[in-house]
C-alpha positions as CSV (number, residue, x, y, z in Angstrom):
1,M,-2.5,31.9,-31.7
2,P,-5.3,32.8,-34.2
3,H,-8.8,32.3,-32.5
4,I,-10.0,30.2,-35.6
5,S,-8.3,27.4,-38.3
6,V,-10.0,27.1,-41.6
7,I,-8.4,23.6,-43.5
8,I,-9.5,23.2,-47.0
9,P,-8.0,20.6,-49.0
10,V,-7.3,21.6,-52.7
11,Y,-7.4,19.9,-55.9
12,K,-8.0,21.5,-59.5
13,A,-9.7,24.4,-57.9
14,E,-7.9,26.9,-60.0
15,S,-11.5,27.9,-61.5
16,C,-12.8,29.5,-58.2
17,L,-10.1,29.9,-55.1
18,N,-10.4,33.5,-55.8
19,E,-14.1,33.7,-54.9
20,L,-13.4,31.2,-52.4
21,Y,-11.0,33.7,-50.6
22,R,-13.4,37.0,-50.8
23,R,-16.5,34.8,-49.2
24,L,-14.2,33.2,-47.2
25,T,-12.3,36.3,-45.6
26,A,-15.7,38.1,-45.4
27,A,-17.8,35.4,-43.1
28,L,-14.3,35.1,-40.7
29,E,-14.4,39.1,-40.4
30,S,-17.5,38.9,-38.9
31,I,-16.7,37.0,-36.5
32,S,-13.2,38.1,-36.0
33,T,-9.8,39.5,-37.8
34,D,-7.9,36.9,-35.5
35,F,-7.8,33.7,-38.1
36,E,-5.9,31.6,-40.6
37,C,-6.7,30.0,-43.4
38,I,-4.9,26.1,-44.4
39,L,-5.0,25.9,-47.9
40,V,-3.9,22.0,-48.8
41,E,-2.7,21.7,-52.6
42,D,-3.3,18.0,-53.6
43,C,-1.0,18.0,-56.7
44,G,-4.0,18.4,-59.3
45,G,-1.9,19.4,-62.0
46,D,-3.6,22.9,-62.7
47,R,-2.6,26.5,-61.0
48,S,-4.3,26.3,-57.8
49,W,-0.4,26.6,-56.4
50,E,0.2,29.2,-58.3
51,I,-3.0,30.9,-56.9
52,I,-2.6,29.8,-53.5
53,G,1.3,31.6,-53.6
54,E,-0.5,35.2,-55.0
55,L,-3.1,35.0,-52.1
56,A,-0.6,34.4,-49.3
57,K,1.6,36.6,-50.4
58,K,-1.3,39.5,-50.7
59,D,-2.9,38.3,-47.5
60,P,-0.5,37.0,-44.4
61,R,-3.7,34.9,-43.3
62,I,-3.4,32.5,-46.0
63,K,-1.2,29.4,-45.8
64,G,-0.2,27.2,-48.5
65,I,0.9,23.6,-48.1
66,Q,1.3,22.0,-51.5
67,F,2.0,17.5,-51.0
68,S,5.1,16.0,-53.1
69,R,2.3,13.6,-54.6
70,N,-1.3,13.4,-55.0
71,F,-2.5,11.7,-51.2
72,G,-5.9,12.3,-51.1
73,Q,-8.8,14.1,-49.9
74,H,-8.7,13.0,-45.9
75,Y,-4.5,13.0,-45.6
76,G,-5.1,16.7,-46.7
77,I,-7.6,17.5,-44.4
78,T,-5.0,15.3,-41.6
79,A,-2.1,18.3,-43.0
80,G,-4.4,20.9,-42.2
81,I,-5.0,19.9,-38.9
82,D,-1.5,19.0,-37.6
83,H,-0.1,22.5,-39.1
84,A,-3.3,24.6,-37.2
85,S,-2.8,26.3,-34.5
86,G,-6.5,27.7,-33.8
87,D,-8.7,27.9,-30.9
88,W,-11.9,26.6,-33.3
89,I,-10.9,24.5,-36.3
90,V,-12.9,25.0,-39.6
91,V,-13.1,21.8,-42.3
92,M,-15.0,22.6,-45.5
93,D,-14.2,21.9,-49.1
94,C,-12.7,24.2,-51.8
95,D,-15.8,24.0,-54.4
96,L,-17.6,25.9,-52.2
97,Q,-20.3,24.1,-52.2
98,D,-19.5,24.6,-48.6
99,A,-21.1,27.8,-47.8
100,P,-18.5,30.0,-45.9
101,E,-21.5,32.6,-45.3
102,E,-22.3,29.1,-42.9
103,I,-19.6,29.1,-40.9
104,P,-21.1,32.3,-38.0
105,R,-23.6,30.2,-37.5
106,L,-21.3,27.1,-37.1
107,Y,-19.3,29.1,-34.6
108,A,-22.0,30.6,-32.8
109,K,-23.5,27.1,-32.2
110,A,-20.4,25.8,-30.5
111,Q,-20.2,28.4,-28.7
112,E,-23.6,27.0,-26.6
113,G,-20.9,24.3,-25.0
114,F,-20.4,21.8,-28.0
115,D,-16.7,20.5,-28.8
116,M,-18.3,19.5,-32.5
117,V,-21.0,21.1,-34.9
118,L,-21.6,19.6,-38.1
119,A,-23.1,21.1,-40.8
120,R,-25.9,18.6,-42.2
121,R,-26.9,19.0,-46.3
122,G,-30.6,19.6,-47.0
123,K,-31.1,18.9,-50.7
124,R,-27.8,17.9,-52.1
125,Q,-26.8,19.6,-55.2
126,D,-24.8,16.8,-56.5
127,P,-26.1,14.4,-59.7
128,A,-28.5,12.1,-58.9
129,L,-26.5,9.2,-59.8
130,K,-23.4,10.2,-56.9
131,R,-26.0,10.3,-54.8
132,L,-27.5,7.4,-55.1
133,L,-24.1,6.0,-55.0
134,S,-23.5,8.0,-51.5
135,W,-26.7,7.1,-49.8
136,G,-25.9,3.1,-50.5
137,F,-21.9,3.8,-49.4
138,Y,-23.5,5.2,-45.9
139,K,-26.3,2.3,-45.7
140,V,-23.1,-0.2,-46.1
141,F,-20.6,1.8,-43.6
142,A,-23.0,2.3,-41.1
143,Y,-24.5,-1.3,-40.9
144,L,-21.0,-3.0,-41.6
145,A,-19.0,-0.2,-39.1
146,E,-22.1,-0.4,-36.5
147,I,-21.8,3.3,-36.2
148,D,-25.0,5.2,-36.7
149,Y,-23.9,7.6,-39.6
150,D,-25.4,10.8,-40.8
151,A,-25.6,10.6,-44.6
152,E,-26.6,14.1,-44.8
153,V,-23.3,15.1,-42.8
154,G,-20.1,15.4,-44.7
155,N,-16.5,17.0,-43.8
156,F,-17.9,20.8,-43.3
157,R,-18.0,21.1,-39.7
158,I,-16.4,23.1,-36.8
159,I,-14.1,21.3,-34.1
160,S,-12.7,22.8,-30.8
161,R,-8.8,22.3,-30.3
162,R,-9.2,19.1,-27.7
163,V,-10.9,17.5,-30.8
164,A,-7.9,18.5,-33.2
165,D,-5.3,17.5,-30.6
166,N,-6.4,14.0,-30.4
167,F,-7.2,13.8,-34.2
168,R,-3.7,14.4,-34.2
169,N,-2.8,11.0,-32.3
170,M,-4.8,9.1,-34.7
171,R,-2.0,7.6,-37.5
172,E,-3.6,5.4,-38.8
173,K,-3.0,5.0,-42.6
174,L,-6.7,4.2,-43.7
175,R,-8.4,8.0,-43.1
176,F,-11.6,8.7,-43.4
177,F,-11.7,12.2,-41.4
178,S,-15.6,12.1,-40.3
179,G,-15.5,8.7,-39.0
180,I,-12.3,9.5,-36.8
181,I,-14.4,12.5,-35.2
182,D,-17.6,10.7,-34.5
183,W,-15.6,8.2,-32.9
184,M,-14.1,10.1,-30.3
185,G,-17.6,10.9,-28.9
186,F,-17.3,14.5,-27.5
187,P,-20.2,16.8,-27.6
188,A,-21.4,17.6,-30.7
189,A,-24.5,19.5,-32.4
190,K,-26.1,19.9,-36.1
191,I,-27.1,22.7,-37.7
192,D,-28.9,22.5,-41.0
193,V,-27.1,24.3,-44.2
194,K,-28.1,24.8,-47.7
195,H,-25.9,22.7,-49.9
196,A,-24.8,24.6,-53.4
197,P,-23.5,23.4,-56.8
198,S,-19.3,22.8,-57.1
199,L,-18.2,25.7,-58.9
200,H,-16.0,23.0,-60.3
201,G,-18.9,21.8,-62.5
202,K,-18.0,18.0,-62.8
203,S,-16.5,16.6,-59.6
204,T,-13.2,15.8,-59.2
205,Y,-13.8,12.3,-57.6
206,T,-14.0,9.6,-60.2
207,F,-16.5,6.5,-59.7
208,K,-12.9,4.2,-59.3
209,A,-11.9,6.5,-56.5
210,L,-15.1,6.5,-54.9
211,M,-14.8,3.1,-54.7
212,K,-11.4,2.7,-53.4
213,L,-12.4,5.7,-50.6
214,A,-15.4,3.1,-49.9
215,I,-13.3,-0.1,-49.5
216,D,-10.2,1.5,-47.7
217,T,-12.9,3.2,-45.1
218,I,-15.1,-0.1,-44.7
219,L,-12.1,-2.1,-43.7
220,A,-10.5,0.9,-41.0
221,Y,-13.8,0.7,-38.8
222,S,-15.0,-2.8,-39.5
223,D,-13.8,-6.4,-39.2
224,K,-17.3,-7.1,-39.9
225,P,-16.9,-8.5,-43.6
226,L,-14.2,-11.4,-41.6
227,R,-17.0,-12.2,-39.2
228,M,-19.3,-12.4,-42.2
229,S,-17.0,-14.7,-44.2
230,I,-16.7,-16.9,-41.3
231,K,-21.0,-17.6,-40.9
232,F,-21.7,-17.4,-44.3
233,G,-18.8,-20.6,-44.1
234,F,-20.6,-22.3,-41.5
235,A,-24.0,-21.8,-43.2
236,I,-22.6,-23.3,-46.6
237,A,-21.3,-26.0,-44.3
238,A,-24.3,-27.1,-43.5
239,V,-26.4,-27.0,-45.9
240,A,-23.5,-29.4,-47.3
241,F,-23.8,-31.3,-44.6
242,V,-27.9,-32.1,-44.5
243,A,-27.5,-32.5,-48.2
244,G,-25.0,-34.7,-47.9
245,S,-27.1,-36.7,-45.3
246,A,-30.0,-37.2,-47.1
247,L,-28.3,-38.4,-50.3
248,L,-26.6,-41.1,-47.7
249,V,-29.8,-42.2,-46.2
250,Q,-31.4,-42.3,-49.6
251,A,-28.5,-44.6,-50.5
252,L,-28.5,-46.9,-48.0
253,I,-32.7,-47.3,-47.0
254,Y,-33.9,-47.5,-51.1
255,G,-30.5,-48.5,-52.8
256,S,-30.7,-45.4,-54.7
257,P,-27.3,-44.6,-56.8
258,V,-25.7,-41.2,-56.1
259,T,-26.3,-39.2,-59.2
260,G,-25.8,-35.6,-60.8
261,W,-22.2,-34.9,-62.4
262,S,-23.0,-31.7,-63.4
263,S,-24.7,-30.5,-59.9
264,L,-21.6,-32.3,-58.3
265,I,-19.2,-29.6,-60.4
266,V,-21.4,-26.9,-60.1
267,S,-20.9,-27.5,-56.1
268,L,-17.3,-27.7,-56.2
269,Y,-17.0,-24.9,-58.4
270,F,-19.2,-22.8,-55.8
271,L,-18.0,-23.7,-53.1
272,G,-14.2,-23.2,-54.3
273,G,-15.5,-19.3,-55.1
274,I,-16.7,-19.1,-52.0
275,I,-13.3,-20.0,-50.2
276,I,-11.3,-18.0,-53.0
277,A,-13.6,-14.7,-52.1
278,N,-13.0,-15.4,-47.8
279,L,-9.3,-15.7,-48.6
280,G,-9.5,-12.8,-50.4
281,I,-11.1,-10.6,-47.8
282,I,-8.3,-12.6,-45.3
283,G,-5.6,-10.9,-47.3
284,I,-6.8,-7.2,-47.8
285,Y,-7.2,-7.3,-44.4
286,L,-3.0,-8.8,-44.2
287,G,-2.0,-6.3,-46.3
288,K,-3.7,-3.2,-45.2
289,T,-2.1,-4.5,-41.6
290,F,1.4,-5.1,-43.3
291,D,1.0,-1.2,-44.7
292,E,0.3,-0.1,-41.3
293,T,3.8,-1.9,-39.8
294,K,6.0,0.3,-42.3
295,K,5.5,3.3,-40.9
296,R,5.5,5.4,-42.7
297,P,4.2,9.3,-43.0
298,L,0.8,9.9,-43.9
299,Y,1.9,12.7,-46.3
300,I,4.6,13.6,-47.5
301,I,5.2,18.5,-47.8
302,H,7.1,19.5,-50.9
303,E,6.4,23.5,-50.3
304,T,4.6,25.8,-47.1
305,T,4.1,29.4,-48.5
306,F,5.6,29.9,-44.8
307,E,8.2,28.7,-42.2
308,Q,7.4,25.1,-40.8
309,P,8.7,25.1,-37.0
310,K,12.1,22.7,-36.7
311,K,11.5,19.6,-35.3
């Protein structure tokens, strides 16, 4: 059994895979020669899978998995962990913003008795807009999911076999690797690491993809939007009741006619919008529940560079 497994989801990474291999193997060999690197190619449409195949032929410690279509980063991490056999498992990105040279530090900290050691990024080498959106997402996520989540921590970390085995048991469709791992509550530590600029140049995560990930993550970990919509509905009803009572008293005591056709129409449209929005929130949750009941596999593998065990 390999002592260390490294899981790396790969998407449009042809420009950095060879450099990743060089630096990664050098860093791991400083700990142990008994390791494996599992590269999960998520159908980016470039030469990434071809390069992974070349690396695997040159070094049997490199193992490649290619999906049948694009499933997403967190499904790639899941597939890697499903196939990892190491006592310790490192998860990192492929663009070398996560420096392989930090792995020995993560491993050394884990040997102090921690099941997880998380890499906390200092100054992030990302565009200002991406940093702002990321900060906003984690603030909203922490509030809605009621989890004390550190926005400076990404996917880069090392976990024990015990953590990986429990992660494998969690097969919900809405995947957020960091959230699932943190939810387990195993002893964890953090170390500060340097965050390098991406060798990709421009991020492969579009604004649309980031928004979808944010919405899916919040839905997966919180029913607070539903509870907030109920409270908001009661608040609107209370305001309407007070306003209606005031108008009724005014009409009874002073004989004032109830006027304001425009304000009435505006109020109806406002309440109608609130009702439709709340129904939309409920519909989204029902849709995600429907997806879960299908029990479809989280991902489908098209090809591997190694022989998979027969089920």
